[in-house]
ZAMARGU-4260 file (C-alpha; in steps of 0.2 Angstrom, whole numbers, plus 5000, padded with zeros to 4 digits):
<rodrens>
0) 5000/5000/5000 | 5007/5017/4995 | 5009/5030/5008 | 4995/5040/5001 | 4983/5025/5001
5) 4988/5021/5019 | 4984/5039/5024 | 4968/5038/5015 | 4963/5022/5025 | 4970/5029/5041
10) 4959/5045/5039 | 4943/5035/5038 | 4939/5031/5020 | 4941/5013/5021 | 4924/5007/5027
15) 4908/4999/5020 | 4897/5012/5011 | 4880/5016/5020 | 4865/5008/5012 | 4858/5016/4996
20) 4844/5028/4998 | 4833/5031/4983 | 4825/5048/4979 | 4828/5064/4970 | 4847/5070/4969
25) 4851/5076/4986 | 4869/5082/4983 | 4877/5091/4968 | 4895/5089/4967 | 4907/5099/4957
30) 4924/5093/4955 | 4937/5105/4947 | 4954/5099/4943 | 4965/5114/4941 | 4975/5114/4924
35) 4966/5098/4918 | 4968/5098/4899 | 4954/5089/4890 | 4967/5078/4879 | 4973/5070/4895
40) 4959/5058/4894 | 4964/5053/4876 | 4982/5051/4882 | 4981/5043/4898 | 4963/5036/4898
45) 4967/5018/4895 | 4976/5018/4912 | 4962/5026/4922 | 4953/5014/4932 | 4945/5024/4946
50) 4935/5041/4947 | 4941/5048/4931 | 4937/5032/4921 | 4919/5033/4929 | 4916/5051/4925
55) 4923/5048/4907 | 4910/5035/4905 | 4896/5047/4909 | 4890/5062/4898 | 4907/5067/4892
60) 4910/5083/4882 | 4927/5082/4875 | 4928/5100/4869 | 4923/5110/4884 | 4930/5128/4884
65) 4935/5141/4896 | 4930/5153/4882 | 4938/5169/4887 | 4955/5177/4887 | 4966/5177/4903
70) 4964/5158/4906 | 4969/5158/4924 | 4962/5150/4940 | 4951/5164/4946 | 4942/5169/4930
75) 4940/5150/4926 | 4932/5146/4943 | 4921/5161/4942 | 4912/5154/4926 | 4909/5136/4933
80) 4893/5138/4943 | 4888/5156/4939 | 4883/5153/4920 | 4892/5169/4916 | 4908/5175/4908
85) 4922/5184/4918 | 4916/5201/4910 | 4900/5199/4920 | 4907/5190/4936 | 4920/5204/4937
90) 4934/5192/4940 | 4947/5197/4926 | 4963/5189/4933 | 4971/5180/4948 | 4979/5197/4953
95) 4962/5205/4954 | 4954/5189/4962 | 4951/5185/4980 | 4965/5196/4989 | 4956/5206/5003
100) 4966/5213/5018 | 4949/5216/5027 | 4947/5197/5027 | 4962/5189/5036 | 4964/5171/5036
105) 4960/5162/5053 | 4975/5155/5061 | 4987/5160/5047 | 4993/5178/5050 | 5006/5177/5037
110) 4994/5173/5023 | 4985/5186/5012 | 4967/5189/5017 | 4954/5182/5005 | 4936/5185/5001
115) 4924/5185/4986 | 4921/5204/4987 | 4925/5207/4969 | 4913/5194/4963 | 4898/5201/4954
120) 4881/5192/4953 | 4875/5175/4958 | 4879/5157/4957 | 4870/5140/4957 | 4871/5140/4976
125) 4861/5157/4976 | 4848/5149/4965 | 4847/5134/4976 | 4845/5146/4991 | 4831/5155/4982
130) 4821/5139/4981 | 4826/5132/4998 | 4833/5143/5012 | 4840/5127/5020 | 4852/5122/5006
135) 4870/5119/5013 | 4886/5122/5004 | 4904/5115/5007 | 4918/5121/4996 | 4936/5115/4998
140) 4952/5118/4989 | 4971/5119/4991 | 4969/5137/4983 | 4958/5151/4991 | 4951/5156/4974
145) 4947/5138/4969 | 4936/5136/4985 | 4929/5154/4984 | 4923/5158/4967 | 4912/5143/4962
150) 4901/5148/4977 | 4901/5167/4974 | 4898/5179/4988 | 4887/5168/4999 | 4894/5165/5016
155) 4895/5147/5018 | 4907/5133/5023 | 4922/5138/5012 | 4939/5132/5016 | 4957/5131/5009
160) 4974/5125/5013 | 4986/5138/5022 | 5000/5137/5034 | 4999/5118/5034 | 4981/5116/5038
165) 4963/5119/5031 | 4956/5136/5036 | 4945/5150/5030 | 4944/5169/5032 | 4935/5181/5043
170) 4923/5185/5028 | 4915/5168/5032 | 4918/5165/5050 | 4927/5171/5066 | 4932/5154/5072
175) 4934/5137/5063 | 4921/5124/5066 | 4924/5110/5078 | 4925/5097/5064 | 4939/5107/5055
180) 4949/5109/5071 | 4948/5090/5074 | 4953/5087/5056 | 4968/5098/5057 | 4973/5091/5074
185) 4976/5074/5065 | 4991/5081/5057 | 4989/5074/5040 | 5001/5085/5031 | 5015/5084/5044
190) 5013/5065/5044 | 5019/5064/5026 | 5036/5071/5030 | 5049/5062/5021 | 5037/5053/5009
195) 5044/5048/4993 | 5034/5050/4976 | 5037/5035/4965 | 5027/5031/4949 | 5012/5020/4952
200) 5016/5009/4937 | 5032/5001/4929 | 5043/5012/4918 | 5036/5003/4903 | 5019/5011/4906
205) 5025/5029/4903 | 5030/5034/4886 | 5037/5051/4892 | 5055/5054/4896 | 5060/5056/4914
210) 5075/5068/4911 | 5070/5084/4902 | 5083/5097/4908 | 5070/5111/4908 | 5058/5103/4920
215) 5056/5109/4938 | 5067/5124/4935 | 5081/5113/4929 | 5084/5103/4945 | 5077/5087/4952
220) 5069/5083/4936 | 5068/5064/4937 | 5059/5052/4949 | 5059/5049/4964 | 5054/5065/4972
225) 5054/5067/4991 | 5046/5078/5003 | 5057/5086/5016 | 5059/5076/5032 | 5055/5091/5043
230) 5036/5091/5046 | 5034/5110/5044 | 5044/5110/5028 | 5034/5095/5022 | 5017/5104/5025
235) 5024/5119/5016 | 5030/5110/5001 | 5015/5098/5000 | 5006/5108/4987 | 5017/5102/4973
240) 5015/5083/4978 | 5001/5072/4973 | 4996/5069/4991 | 4989/5087/4993 | 4974/5081/4982
245) 4971/5066/4993 | 4970/5077/5008 | 4959/5089/5000 | 4947/5075/4995 | 4948/5067/5012
250) 4944/5084/5020 | 4929/5086/5009 | 4922/5069/5014 | 4925/5073/5033 | 4916/5090/5030
255) 4902/5082/5021 | 4899/5069/5034 | 4900/5082/5049 | 4888/5094/5040 | 4876/5080/5035
260) 4877/5086/5016 | 4865/5076/5005 | 4854/5069/5019 | 4839/5080/5016 | 4825/5079/5004
265) 4832/5094/4994 | 4849/5096/4987 | 4865/5103/4995 | 4881/5108/4986 | 4898/5101/4987
270) 4913/5109/4978 | 4930/5101/4977 | 4944/5110/4968 | 4960/5100/4966 | 4975/5111/4963
275) 4990/5099/4962 | 4989/5096/4944 | 4992/5115/4942 | 5008/5115/4953 | 5015/5099/4945
280) 5010/5105/4927 | 5019/5122/4929 | 5035/5113/4936 | 5036/5098/4924 | 5024/5102/4910
285) 5010/5093/4901 | 5022/5081/4892 | 5030/5075/4908 | 5030/5058/4916 | 5026/5067/4932
290) 5009/5074/4926 | 5005/5057/4919 | 5008/5048/4935 | 5000/5062/4946 | 4984/5060/4936
295) 4984/5041/4939 | 4985/5045/4957 | 4970/5057/4955 | 4960/5044/4946 | 4962/5032/4960
300) 4958/5044/4974 | 4943/5051/4965 | 4937/5033/4964 | 4938/5032/4983 | 4929/5049/4984
305) 4915/5044/4973 | 4913/5028/4983 | 4911/5038/4999 | 4896/5046/4991 | 4886/5030/4991
310) 4870/5031/5000 | 4866/5048/4993 | 4857/5052/4976 | 4871/5062/4968 | 4874/5072/4952
315) 4893/5074/4949 | 4901/5087/4937 | 4919/5087/4932 | 4928/5102/4923 | 4944/5113/4924
320) 4948/5131/4926 | 4960/5131/4911 | 4973/5120/4902 | 4992/5123/4899 | 5004/5125/4885
325) 5019/5114/4883 | 5036/5121/4887 | 5042/5131/4872 | 5058/5122/4874 | 5049/5105/4872
330) 5039/5111/4857 | 5055/5118/4848 | 5067/5104/4853 | 5056/5089/4852 | 5042/5093/4841
335) 5052/5105/4830 | 5038/5119/4831 | 5040/5137/4831 | 5038/5142/4850 | 5045/5154/4862
340) 5042/5165/4878 | 5035/5182/4876 | 5035/5197/4888 | 5029/5215/4885 | 5033/5220/4903
345) 5046/5232/4897 | 5033/5241/4887 | 5022/5243/4902 | 5037/5248/4913 | 5043/5262/4901
350) 5026/5269/4898 | 5023/5270/4917 | 5039/5278/4920 | 5036/5291/4906 | 5019/5295/4912
355) 5024/5296/4930 | 5039/5308/4925 | 5027/5319/4915 | 5012/5320/4927 | 5021/5316/4944
360) 5009/5302/4947 | 5008/5283/4947 | 4995/5278/4934 | 4996/5259/4939 | 5002/5254/4921
365) 5005/5235/4922 | 5003/5220/4911 | 4996/5202/4914 | 4995/5189/4901 | 4995/5201/4887
370) 4983/5214/4895 | 4991/5230/4897 | 4981/5240/4910 | 4981/5257/4918 | 4970/5270/4928
375) 4962/5276/4912 | 4950/5289/4921 | 4965/5296/4930 | 4974/5298/4913 | 4959/5306/4905
380) 4957/5318/4919 | 4974/5325/4915 | 4971/5327/4897 | 4980/5312/4891 | 4973/5306/4874
385) 4971/5288/4879 | 4966/5282/4861 | 4983/5289/4855 | 4993/5282/4869 | 4985/5265/4867
390) 4988/5265/4848 | 5007/5270/4851 | 5008/5255/4864 | 5000/5243/4852 | 5012/5248/4838
395) 5027/5245/4849 | 5022/5226/4853 | 5014/5222/4836 | 5030/5217/4828 | 5037/5206/4842
400) 5040/5188/4838 | 5025/5177/4843 | 5012/5191/4843 | 4996/5187/4834 | 4983/5200/4837
405) 4984/5217/4846 | 4968/5226/4851 | 4966/5244/4858 | 4949/5247/4866 | 4944/5256/4850
410) 4950/5242/4839 | 4941/5229/4849 | 4925/5238/4848 | 4927/5238/4829 | 4933/5220/4828
415) 4922/5207/4818 | 4910/5196/4828 | 4918/5182/4819 | 4935/5185/4827 | 4938/5171/4840
420) 4952/5181/4849 | 4941/5197/4850 | 4927/5187/4856 | 4937/5180/4870 | 4944/5197/4875
425) 4926/5204/4876 | 4920/5190/4887 | 4934/5194/4899 | 4934/5213/4901 | 4920/5221/4910
430) 4912/5237/4904 | 4923/5252/4911 | 4938/5241/4915 | 4954/5252/4913 | 4965/5244/4899
435) 4975/5250/4885 | 4981/5235/4874 | 4976/5217/4873 | 4988/5205/4865 | 4986/5187/4859
440) 5000/5175/4854 | 5003/5163/4840 | 5002/5144/4844 | 5017/5138/4854 | 5021/5155/4862
445) 5018/5159/4880 | 5018/5174/4891 | 5033/5172/4902 | 5043/5183/4914 | 5058/5172/4910
450) 5055/5158/4923 | 5058/5141/4916 | 5040/5134/4918 | 5025/5128/4908 | 5012/5142/4906
455) 4994/5146/4903 | 4984/5162/4902 | 4983/5163/4883 | 4970/5158/4870 | 4977/5143/4861
460) 4967/5127/4862 | 4979/5119/4875 | 4975/5133/4887 | 4956/5135/4883 | 4950/5117/4881
465) 4945/5108/4896 | 4934/5092/4900 | 4916/5094/4905 | 4908/5078/4911 | 4891/5074/4920
470) 4886/5059/4929 | 4870/5056/4939 | 4852/5048/4939 | 4844/5050/4922 | 4859/5057/4913
475) 4864/5047/4898 | 4881/5040/4894 | 4889/5047/4878 | 4904/5056/4871 | 4899/5073/4864
480) 4911/5082/4852 | 4903/5098/4849 | 4911/5113/4858 | 4902/5118/4874 | 4908/5130/4887
485) 4910/5130/4906 | 4897/5144/4908 | 4884/5130/4902 | 4887/5120/4918 | 4877/5131/4930
490) 4862/5133/4919 | 4862/5114/4915 | 4863/5109/4934 | 4849/5122/4937 | 4838/5114/4925
495) 4842/5097/4931 | 4837/5102/4949 | 4822/5112/4943 | 4828/5128/4950 | 4829/5144/4941
500) 4844/5156/4939 | 4840/5172/4947 | 4848/5183/4934 | 4851/5181/4915 | 4866/5170/4911
505) 4878/5168/4896 | 4878/5149/4896 | 4865/5137/4889 | 4857/5121/4895 | 4866/5106/4888
510) 4852/5097/4880 | 4862/5080/4880 | 4862/5080/4899 | 4844/5083/4900 | 4834/5073/4887
515) 4816/5077/4884 | 4806/5090/4893 | 4820/5094/4905 | 4830/5101/4891 | 4820/5117/4893
520) 4826/5127/4908 | 4815/5136/4920 | 4814/5155/4917 | 4825/5166/4928 | 4814/5173/4942
525) 4816/5190/4950 | 4811/5185/4968 | 4813/5171/4980 | 4799/5158/4979 | 4797/5140/4982
530) 4802/5128/4969 | 4788/5116/4962 | 4790/5097/4962 | 4803/5089/4951 | 4796/5084/4934
535) 4808/5069/4933
</rodrens>
């Protein structure tokens, strides 16, 4: 038995499931795997035997899309249950995500405070509350933004990993619940000190080389990989090792049982966001033996997690917040493709310096994944011709290697509705957002500050495409190849539960999930009212 499976058993998941209780779905489960590319199911699926295999055999949409620019964790998670694009959730980037000094993290004074205060509008949980004020939610992740944004602004049981334990911020509570304190007291992260990550399968099962010099920042590139032997150091480094996901799932199960989720006549919501794929993907890349083996671990642990849901009528959804592009070094050296790392940070820095020198003020000029932003109202109030400034900045980046499309606000307003890149920028940027230039890259090129890591954040297929899968009572089993979007998940679940979005949404009900009359969703309702009986 591996160390992770032994830990899984020790923390209480190795037991007989409770008896099956028939009835309407009592629990909605969203599983988000951070940086999970859709093509991982094609590449590794024959070796999946657990939860990923079971979800793949449900209603599986191969070409799901995070259909917006800035394919990062915060914007991606904001789309999953809101039914709305980032332009309408207000979550444009990780930088402008959950950080909130007014919401300190409980028991972790060194961590940045976090809350959903920037999130605009509602999510599936709000729609469930509109129909049933007793609906409960539990959302857990290693990342604060992964736990927070699928739920939106509702105050519920929302927890993430910080300072070696699971906790939350004072936006949600002043103290941790007894069950969380008890879970943390078990010391699961510290007990993994010195654990060694070895591949689950024989070397012959992995076609990927295990010695690419650019992986993991150029050091410790090959198996085995070991956690530090000191408990505190091991807990701090755990985020980049597979066992972090096993602990996240185990914590979710502990919370589900303590809160009694899925034991009522009406549905509750459980959100689990697994973040380790993102950490390993950045370090070792999507073409590595490490990402292959890690997903085999996730598959096995998800199988145990789904088994723990027995006895509840459950609908489960799987998706991701974004994909990832291969190392440019891999694309150029192994696949012999044009590839490279691109930065326009120097353009933003020089523009900011010149504006500050001229007007004796900092206009907040900065760049994030090709979006050059600034305090546009402050510029305009000082007589700066913002259109001319944006045009000049666009000209300075247009000829750089790897650049595909460059938009100023005026150019984006004029761009054809058939332009894929223009559409994705429009679906990212809220009205009135202060920006000057938006840049997209050619395939194989990534935004990079020079760090030797695999990256996402662009609009190539490898960044945008994510899996979307549904599994539950009455949901057919099929593989669907037409493109769908993550904003479709919330409206589809709402129709499945016979609740109505409380505001207009951008997504559509996926007719394949809800055959027959259930494919027509309820109309949005402006006020709280009781939901009628299920038509299923």
